[in-house]
C-alpha positions as CSV (number, residue, x, y, z in Angstrom):
1,X,-6.1,-5.2,22.3
2,X,-7.2,-2.8,19.7
3,X,-8.0,-3.9,16.1
4,X,-7.8,-0.1,14.6
5,X,-5.2,-0.4,11.7
6,X,-3.6,2.5,9.7
7,X,-1.4,3.0,7.0
8,X,1.8,5.1,6.3
9,X,4.6,5.6,3.8
10,X,7.5,3.5,4.8
11,X,10.2,5.4,5.0
12,X,8.1,8.6,4.5
13,X,5.7,10.5,2.1
14,X,8.7,12.6,0.3
15,X,10.8,9.3,-0.2
16,X,8.4,6.9,-1.7
17,X,5.8,9.3,-3.7
18,X,8.0,12.5,-4.5
19,X,7.1,13.8,-7.9
20,X,4.2,12.1,-8.7
21,X,1.1,13.9,-9.9
22,X,-1.4,14.7,-7.3
23,X,-4.2,12.3,-9.0
24,X,-1.7,9.3,-8.7
25,X,-1.0,10.1,-5.3
26,X,-4.9,10.9,-4.4
27,X,-5.1,7.3,-5.8
28,X,-2.5,5.7,-4.0
29,X,-4.0,7.3,-0.9
30,X,-7.1,5.9,-1.8
31,X,-6.4,2.4,-2.0
32,X,-4.3,2.7,1.1
33,X,-7.5,3.7,2.7
34,X,-9.0,0.6,1.6
35,X,-6.1,-1.9,2.5
36,X,-6.7,-0.4,5.8
37,X,-10.0,-1.5,6.5
38,X,-9.2,-4.8,5.2
39,X,-6.9,-5.2,7.9
40,X,-4.9,-8.3,8.1
41,X,-7.3,-9.3,5.4
42,X,-5.2,-6.8,3.4
43,X,-2.4,-9.7,2.8
44,X,-4.3,-11.6,0.5
45,X,-4.8,-8.5,-1.6
46,X,-2.6,-7.9,-4.8
47,X,0.4,-10.2,-6.1
48,X,3.1,-11.7,-3.8
49,X,4.1,-13.7,-1.6
50,X,0.7,-14.7,1.0
51,X,2.7,-16.2,3.9
52,X,5.8,-14.2,5.7
53,X,4.1,-10.7,5.2
54,X,6.0,-9.7,2.2
55,X,5.7,-7.6,-0.3
56,X,2.5,-7.3,-2.5
57,X,2.2,-5.4,-5.3
58,X,-1.5,-3.9,-6.4
59,X,-2.2,-2.7,-9.8
60,X,-3.3,1.1,-10.2
61,X,-5.6,2.7,-13.1
62,X,-6.2,-0.2,-14.9
63,X,-2.7,-1.3,-15.3
64,X,-0.9,2.0,-15.7
65,X,0.8,1.6,-12.0
66,X,2.0,-0.3,-9.1
67,X,1.6,0.0,-5.2
68,X,4.0,-1.8,-3.4
69,X,2.8,-2.6,0.0
70,X,3.6,-4.9,3.0
71,X,0.8,-5.5,5.6
72,X,2.8,-5.0,9.1
73,X,-0.2,-7.4,11.3
74,X,2.1,-7.2,14.3
75,X,1.7,-3.4,14.0
76,X,-2.0,-3.6,12.6
77,X,0.0,-1.1,10.2
78,X,0.1,-1.7,6.2
79,X,2.8,0.1,4.8
80,X,3.4,1.6,1.2
81,X,6.8,1.1,0.3
82,X,7.2,1.9,-3.4
83,X,4.8,3.4,-6.0
84,X,5.6,2.8,-9.9
85,X,4.0,5.0,-12.5
86,X,4.0,4.1,-15.8
87,X,3.2,7.6,-17.4
């Protein structure tokens, strides 16, 4: 079985990132790449429930925003489900 991980917006980029500044989207995608590299260990990043694959939150830009994600271990996938940007 392959250990290659990926990430994607859920349900899609338009729904999750619509209207955000390009700089914010670039930071989200940079963080998503880092989470993808961590693979199943990404479940320990940020805040939120560590067990059960629940929603996790990761600070962006020193606390000016949040990236909400789910680690789908069985799919080898990090799902970016919400971006909260505090402009």
